[in-house]
N, C-alpha and C positions, 0 to 999 in steps of 0.2 A: 437859628439860635448855634450856642458857642456853649460846651461843658467846660469844667474845668482840666480835660485831659486836650483843648482844643479839639476835640469832634464837633464837624458841622454839621447842622442840618440846613439846606437852604428850600427855599420855595420859589418856583417862578410865580410872579406876578404880573397882572397885565396892567397895573396902575404903578407911577410913581404913589411909595407911602409915606404920609406926613409923620406918623406915630403908631408903633407897636406895644402891645403886652402881651402877655401871657399870665394866666392863673383861673381860679375855681370862680367858675360863675355858674346862676342859675339858668337854665336851662329847659324848658317845660317841666317844672317842679321839681327840678333835681341840680345838684351841682355837681356840674362836670369841668373837665380840664378843658379851655379854650384858646385859641389864638386868636388875635383883635388885632385888625388893621384899621389904621386911619388914613384916607388919601387926601391928596391936594383937591382930585374934585369934589370935596365932602361926604363921601359916602366912608359906611364904616363897614366893616366885612368881620365874621366871625364867624370863626371855622371850629366845632366842638367833638369830642371824639376819634381824638384825631390819636392814630397810634401811632408811637415811635419807639425806637428798639428801646431796650431798659440802657441804664447808663449807671457804671457801678459808682457809688456812692461814697467818700473819703469819711475819713473817722474825723472825729471832734477830738482835740487835744485841748482838754480841764485845765492841765496844769498853771499855765498862763493865766487864768480867770482865780484858781485857788489862793493864787501869792498876793493879787489887789484884793480880793473876799476872803478871807479865812474862813468863815461859819457858812461858804458857800455848800462846799460839800457835805454840812450836817442837813442844811436846808434841802438839796436834794435828796437825800436818802430818804429824810421825813416826808416827802413828797410834797414841798409847799411852791415847786413849780409847777406848771401846767406840762406838759409834753411840747407845746409852741413856743410857749416861753423861754423853756431849755432850745429849743433850735435857734429862736430868735437872739437869746444870751450868746451862744455862741460864735454866731454867726456877727453880730453886730455888737461885742462885747463890749470896742471902744467907744461907744454912744449911749450906751445902757446904762442908765444910773440902777446901780441893784441895791435894794433896800438890804443892809445888815442889821 
């Protein structure tokens, strides 16, 4: 796992990994952060409640978006977007179609 400052977290794994993902998954009837590994021996390993040191977050610059979507600032102020939508908009702005 690598963050934007190139800090690396590595784990020793005893099998060859075919696929990896990380995210929020339901374990014991609650959503928790998980690391999921699929191996070439057709096994899936799920690790959850794994504590990592905090990683500093980068600030999002909305100025480039405001150039392409002039009424976006007004919509943000009015609360038109959910927090998740704003994060996705900042990260994937080149791929999202924003309704104006």
